[in-house]
C-alpha positions as CSV (number, residue, x, y, z in Angstrom):
1,M,93.0,109.0,105.1
2,A,93.0,112.6,106.1
3,M,96.1,114.9,107.0
4,A,96.1,117.0,110.2
5,V,96.6,120.8,109.9
6,E,99.8,120.5,111.9
7,E,101.3,118.1,109.9
8,L,100.6,119.8,106.6
9,E,102.2,122.9,108.3
10,R,105.0,120.8,109.6
11,L,105.9,119.4,106.2
12,I,105.8,122.8,104.2
13,K,107.8,124.9,107.0
14,D,110.5,121.5,107.1
15,G,110.7,121.7,103.2
16,I,110.8,125.5,102.9
17,P,112.7,126.7,105.9
18,G,111.6,130.2,107.1
19,A,108.5,129.8,105.5
20,E,105.3,131.4,107.0
21,V,102.3,129.3,106.6
22,S,98.6,129.7,107.2
23,I,96.0,126.8,106.5
24,D,92.6,126.7,106.4
25,D,90.4,123.5,106.5
26,L,87.9,124.4,103.8
27,R,85.5,121.5,104.6
28,G,86.3,120.4,108.1
29,D,87.3,116.9,106.7
30,G,91.2,117.0,106.9
31,D,91.1,116.4,103.0
32,H,90.7,119.8,101.4
33,Y,92.7,122.6,102.5
34,A,93.6,126.2,101.8
35,A,97.2,127.2,102.1
36,R,98.9,130.7,102.0
37,V,102.7,130.3,102.1
38,V,105.1,133.2,101.9
39,S,108.9,132.9,101.8
40,P,112.1,134.3,100.9
41,A,112.8,131.4,99.1
42,F,110.2,132.4,96.3
43,R,112.0,135.3,95.1
44,G,112.6,135.6,91.4
45,K,110.4,132.3,90.9
46,S,107.1,132.0,89.0
47,R,104.0,131.1,90.7
48,V,104.2,127.6,89.0
49,Q,107.7,127.3,90.5
50,Q,106.7,128.3,93.8
51,H,103.8,125.9,93.8
52,Q,106.2,123.3,92.8
53,M,108.6,123.9,95.7
54,V,105.4,123.4,98.0
55,Y,104.3,120.2,96.4
56,A,108.0,118.6,96.6
57,A,107.8,119.7,100.6
58,L,104.7,117.6,100.6
59,Q,106.7,114.4,100.0
60,G,104.3,112.8,97.6
61,R,101.2,113.3,100.0
62,M,99.2,115.0,97.4
63,G,96.5,112.8,95.9
64,G,97.1,110.6,98.7
65,E,96.3,111.6,102.4
66,L,95.7,115.0,100.7
67,H,92.9,115.4,98.2
68,A,93.0,119.0,97.6
69,L,95.0,122.1,98.2
70,A,94.4,125.5,97.1
71,L,97.7,127.4,97.2
72,T,98.7,131.3,97.6
73,T,102.4,131.7,97.4
74,G,104.7,134.7,97.4
75,A,107.8,136.5,98.6
76,P,107.5,138.7,101.6
77,E,107.4,141.7,99.4
78,D,104.6,140.2,97.2
79,S,102.2,140.2,100.2
C-alpha cells in the first residue's frame, strides 16, 4: 500500500508546525521517499531527536504504508 507525496507532506507539516518540507519519490512507487525537513522546532535537538520527531509525525505509518524514508533534517540556520 503506497502513500501519496501530498499525504506524507501533510502529516509532517501537521506534526511539526512551521516545517518546510520537500519530498522526492526515489523510485516512483510511492513507497521509497527522501524528505528534507527544516524547522525551528529542531533547534538544540540532535539529529536522532529530529528524526524521531518526523517519525512521530508519521503516526505509525513507517513500515506499513511507507516502506523507506531517507531523512535530512535541520533548523533554519543549519541549511
